[in-house]
N, C-alpha and C positions, 0 to 999 in steps of 0.2 A: 491578651496576654501576648507580643510581637514573640517572633521568631525568635529575636538573637534573647532578651528575656528568658524563655525558655529555654532553648540553649544553657545560657549562663545556668541555671538553675539545675538542667539533667548533668552540664559540665562537674559543678560541686555538690550532682548528688554519686552517678559515676564513678562518671571519671577521678577526684579528689586523692585517692588510692592507689590509684590503678599503680601497679611497676614498674607498664610503660611509658615513657615520657612524653605530655599532652599539653598544650596551650589552646586555647581558644582565642583567637583575632578579628575583632569588629571590620567589619564594610573596608573600614580604611584599613589594612592589616597592621592593625593598631595592635597590643596586646592588651587582652579582657582579665585572661585567670591561668593560668601553670597546674599546673599538680607536683605536690614534691618528688618525685622522681626525675621532672622534667628539671629543677633546679640545684637537687645532688647533682644530674646529669652536666647541670650548663655554671652551674657552679656562683648565678648567681643569684641576689634576690631577690624575694617572688615579688614584694613592693615595688620596690626599686626599678624594675621591668614595669608594671602598670599599665599601659595608654601608652609603653613606647613603640615605635616601628619596629615589626618585626626583620626590615631588612638589618636592623640595630644586632642582632645577634645572629642572623643566617647570610652567607654569606655563597652562591652559589651560580652555577652548578661547576660542579667540584668535579665530577665524571658519569659517566650513566651507568643507571643503577643494574645490576647483573643481570636481574630476569625480567628489566621493563619494567616493569610495577616504583612504581613511587621516583621522584627525586633526590639523585641523591649530590648534598648543600657541603656544607663543614659550619660547626655552627663552635664561634667566634666565643673562647673563652677570657676571662676577666684578664687571666694573666698574662693578654695577646696570642695563646694558643687557637688552633680550630681542629677540629674534632668533627673529620667524616659521618655521614650521618645519613642514614634516608629518610624523606619523610615521606609521610602517608596526607594523606590534602582531601579530607567530607567538604564540601561546601554545605552551610545554611540556608533552604532556599524558603522564600517567603511565599503566599499562598498564589501569586505574581506573575511566580521562578525568579524575581528577583538573589538577587543570591547578598548574602543580611550580615556575612561572616564562611568564616573557619576554623574545622577540630584540624586543626592537628594534630600526627603522632612520628614522634620523633624513635628514631631507633637505631643501631651502630650492623642493623642485619642486611642482606642483600639483598628480602625478599621481604613483602609486608609476612608471608607465611610463616617463615621459619622466625621471622621476631613476632606474632602469636604463642606459635609453640613455645618461645623459649621463654614467656610471662607465658604462660600455662594458658590459656586464655581459651574462649572458643572459639571458635573458627580453622586449627590451626591445622595444619594440613601432617 
């Protein structure tokens, strides 16, 4: 099983019901999967954005993150609005070290620790 197939299965098993918006991107930065929290935050239909380039919903950088962790970007809303968010990126590397995709967590919080604490997740400071 390749790393991306494994990541997709893990995403469905572990992140589908996560309260923190999450997105799985393939190596070409196209949306492979999103969780329900992302659908609520973005206002987008999950089926309509699968396969779409990440640049179609993220615009940035909007500002520097207060903590220096993560990137502050704008999340494009269907009605034309832009919501400032912090993007936390996790690269998905294969055994040879080649990036095969990305797992993104999106939050309105200024730091990853604050986001984890807000959503009651392990690792919160």
